C-alpha positions as CSV (number, residue, x, y, z in Angstrom):
1,M,117.8,106.4,116.0
2,S,119.0,103.7,118.4
3,R,115.8,101.6,118.3
4,P,114.8,99.5,115.4
5,L,112.4,101.2,113.0
6,L,109.8,99.7,110.6
7,Y,108.9,101.5,107.4
8,A,105.8,100.0,105.8
9,A,104.7,100.9,102.3
10,N,101.1,100.4,101.3
11,W,100.8,100.7,97.6
12,K,97.0,100.5,97.6
13,M,95.7,100.1,94.1
14,H,98.9,100.8,92.3
15,H,101.6,98.7,90.6
16,G,100.6,95.5,88.7
17,P,103.2,92.8,88.4
18,A,105.3,94.5,85.7
19,A,105.2,97.8,87.5
20,A,106.1,96.1,90.8
21,R,109.1,94.4,89.3
22,A,110.3,97.7,87.8
23,Y,109.7,99.5,91.1
24,A,111.7,96.8,93.0
25,A,114.6,97.0,90.5
26,R,114.9,100.8,91.0
27,F,114.5,100.6,94.8
28,L,117.2,98.0,95.0
29,E,119.5,100.3,93.0
30,L,119.0,103.1,95.4
31,T,119.1,101.3,98.8
32,S,121.1,98.8,100.8
33,P,120.2,97.1,104.1
34,A,120.7,99.3,107.1
35,P,121.1,98.3,110.8
36,G,117.9,98.9,112.8
37,R,115.7,99.4,109.7
38,D,113.0,97.0,108.4
39,L,111.2,97.6,105.2
40,W,107.7,96.1,104.5
41,F,105.8,96.3,101.2
42,F,102.1,95.8,100.8
43,P,101.4,95.5,97.0
44,P,98.0,94.6,95.5
45,A,97.2,90.9,95.6
46,V,98.0,90.4,91.9
47,S,101.5,91.7,92.6
48,I,102.4,89.9,95.8
49,A,104.4,87.1,94.0
50,A,106.2,89.5,91.7
51,T,107.2,91.8,94.5
52,A,108.3,88.9,96.8
53,D,110.4,87.4,94.0
54,A,112.0,90.8,93.2
55,F,113.0,91.4,96.8
56,A,113.8,87.8,97.7
57,R,117.5,88.5,98.3
58,R,117.0,91.3,100.7
59,S,116.7,90.0,104.3
60,D,115.6,93.4,105.6
61,I,112.5,93.4,103.3
62,R,109.2,91.7,104.0
63,V,106.2,91.6,101.6
64,G,102.6,91.5,102.8
65,A,99.0,91.4,101.6
66,Q,96.7,94.4,101.8
67,H,93.7,92.3,102.7
68,T,92.7,88.7,103.2
69,H,89.6,86.8,104.2
70,W,89.3,85.0,107.6
71,E,88.1,81.8,106.0
72,S,90.6,79.4,104.5
73,K,88.4,78.7,101.4
74,G,84.9,78.9,100.3
75,A,82.4,80.8,98.1
76,F,83.8,84.3,98.7
77,T,84.1,85.8,95.2
78,G,86.9,88.3,94.9
79,E,88.6,87.4,98.2
80,I,91.9,85.7,98.9
81,S,92.7,83.6,101.9
82,N,95.7,83.9,104.2
83,G,97.1,80.7,102.9
84,M,96.9,81.9,99.3
85,A,98.7,85.1,100.3
86,A,101.4,83.2,102.0
87,E,101.8,80.8,99.0
88,A,102.3,83.9,96.8
89,G,105.1,85.2,99.1
90,A,103.4,87.3,101.7
91,S,104.5,87.0,105.4
92,A,102.4,89.8,106.8
93,V,98.9,91.3,106.2
94,L,97.3,94.7,106.7
95,I,94.2,94.5,108.8
96,G,91.6,97.1,109.5
97,H,93.1,99.8,107.3
98,S,90.9,103.0,107.5
99,E,89.9,102.5,103.9
100,R,88.7,99.0,104.6
101,R,86.8,100.1,107.6
102,H,85.2,103.2,106.1
103,L,84.9,102.4,102.4
104,F,84.1,98.7,102.7
105,G,82.4,98.6,106.1
106,E,84.7,96.4,108.0
107,T,83.7,96.2,111.7
108,D,85.7,95.9,114.8
109,E,84.5,92.3,115.1
110,Q,85.6,91.5,111.5
111,V,89.0,93.1,112.2
112,A,89.4,90.8,115.3
113,K,88.4,87.7,113.2
114,L,90.9,88.7,110.5
115,T,93.7,89.1,113.1
116,V,93.0,85.6,114.5
117,S,92.9,84.0,111.1
118,A,96.2,85.7,110.1
119,L,98.0,84.5,113.2
120,A,96.7,81.0,112.6
121,A,98.1,81.0,109.1
122,G,101.5,82.2,110.3
123,L,101.2,85.8,108.9
124,I,102.1,88.8,110.9
125,P,99.0,91.1,111.4
126,L,99.6,94.8,111.0
127,V,96.4,96.0,112.7
128,C,95.3,99.6,112.0
129,L,93.5,101.8,114.5
130,G,92.2,105.3,114.3
131,E,89.4,107.8,114.6
132,T,87.5,109.9,112.1
133,L,87.5,113.7,112.0
134,S,84.1,113.9,113.6
135,E,85.2,111.5,116.4
136,R,88.4,113.6,116.9
137,E,86.5,116.9,117.0
138,G,84.0,115.3,119.4
139,G,86.7,114.4,121.8
140,R,86.2,110.7,121.2
141,T,89.7,109.7,120.0
142,E,90.5,107.8,123.2
143,G,87.3,105.9,123.4
144,V,87.4,104.9,119.7
145,V,91.0,103.7,119.8
146,L,90.5,101.7,123.1
147,R,87.4,100.1,121.6
148,Q,89.3,99.0,118.6
149,I,92.1,97.5,120.6
150,E,89.8,95.7,123.0
151,A,87.9,94.1,120.1
152,V,91.1,92.4,119.0
153,A,92.3,91.7,122.6
154,A,89.0,89.9,123.3
155,R,89.9,87.2,120.7
156,V,93.7,87.2,120.7
157,P,95.6,85.6,123.6
158,V,98.3,87.7,125.4
159,E,101.2,85.7,124.1
160,A,100.2,86.2,120.5
161,W,100.7,90.0,120.8
162,R,104.4,89.5,120.5
163,T,103.7,88.9,116.8
164,I,101.3,91.7,116.1
165,V,102.2,95.1,114.9
166,I,99.8,98.1,115.3
167,A,99.5,101.2,113.2
168,Y,97.7,104.3,114.5
169,E,96.4,106.0,111.5
170,P,93.8,108.7,112.1
171,V,91.2,108.5,109.3
172,W,91.2,112.3,108.9
173,A,94.9,112.2,107.9
174,I,94.8,109.4,105.3
175,G,95.5,110.9,101.8
176,T,94.5,114.4,102.9
177,G,97.9,116.0,103.3
178,R,97.0,116.6,107.0
179,N,98.7,114.6,109.7
180,A,98.8,114.5,113.5
181,T,101.5,116.6,115.0
182,P,104.4,114.5,116.5
183,D,103.2,115.3,120.0
184,D,99.6,114.3,119.0
185,A,100.8,111.0,117.5
186,A,103.0,110.2,120.5
187,Q,100.1,110.9,122.9
188,V,97.9,108.3,121.2
189,H,100.8,105.9,121.0
190,R,101.2,106.2,124.7
191,L,97.5,105.5,125.1
192,I,97.7,102.4,123.0
193,R,100.8,101.1,124.8
194,G,99.3,101.8,128.2
195,E,96.2,99.8,127.3
196,L,98.2,96.9,126.0
197,L,100.1,96.9,129.3
198,R,96.9,97.0,131.2
199,L,95.7,94.0,129.2
200,G,98.8,92.1,130.1
201,M,101.0,92.6,127.1
202,Q,104.4,92.9,128.7
203,A,106.5,92.8,125.5
204,R,106.9,96.0,123.6
205,V,104.5,95.8,120.7
206,R,105.6,97.8,117.7
207,I,103.3,100.8,117.0
208,L,103.6,102.7,113.8
209,Y,102.1,106.0,112.8
210,G,100.3,106.4,109.5
211,G,98.6,109.4,107.9
212,S,100.2,111.7,105.2
213,V,103.7,110.8,106.2
214,N,106.3,112.2,103.8
215,Q,109.9,113.2,103.5
216,G,109.2,116.6,105.1
217,N,107.7,115.3,108.4
218,V,109.1,111.8,108.9
219,L,112.1,112.9,111.0
220,A,110.0,114.9,113.4
221,L,107.6,112.0,113.8
222,L,110.3,109.4,114.4
223,A,112.0,111.7,116.9
224,Q,109.1,110.7,119.2
225,E,110.3,107.6,121.1
226,E,106.8,106.2,121.2
227,L,106.8,105.7,117.4
228,D,108.4,102.5,116.2
229,G,108.0,103.4,112.5
230,V,105.6,104.6,109.9
231,L,102.9,103.2,107.6
232,V,102.9,105.2,104.4
233,G,100.6,105.2,101.4
234,G,101.0,107.9,98.7
235,A,104.6,108.7,99.5
236,S,105.6,105.1,99.0
237,V,104.3,104.7,95.5
238,D,107.4,106.2,93.8
239,P,110.6,104.2,94.4
240,D,112.8,107.3,94.4
241,G,110.7,109.1,96.9
242,W,110.3,106.0,99.1
243,A,114.1,105.4,99.0
244,E,114.6,109.0,100.1
245,L,112.1,108.7,102.9
246,V,113.5,105.6,104.4
247,G,117.0,107.0,104.1
248,V,116.2,110.3,105.9
249,G,114.3,108.4,108.6
């Protein structure tokens, strides 16, 4: 691949601090920095510091938070602020992941607020978009994705989009073993990119694909020029498997 590619690993609720350190040690044994390849890790909040410390010497690796609150402090039991995440070693944050939207009820408006607050704190937002199976089968993919983009665009100035990364992750493909075909993924990526251009974003915003990505399909997905990388959940939890996936990609 001639273009830079981003491989983002979402560990979800796996790997406490000790396990994160062991994972990092193994992954560092198996991999070296490669031109045109960026590696991002999103561990659970309790493991951000351990993961960031373990990967500190690798300039190609960035560590992020899976979720933050839009307020900088306050009576929000169980939440962490962007500032707290940054202090622990995070430089990016996942926003609007399908599990946050559909298991925890995050709305488009909340996703927009989270994006604004992350930018204000100096974190890179990785904003997730995607439709449910019923929306896809009902022919509403385009409308859903455009609505989700426009909710963020209504709050974020054009110049700030140079910092934002987007992940298209159809909800029906998360953890199901099903994934959009490479052509399907590229079609939605073109839709997203076209909307960003219409809204005035002239710089190329990085757009990742997420949804049951694994060693068997990553090459076919990344052969599509519209895809700038992948956001991976289950296949990133094992360091040997993740090292193989980022190597074949």
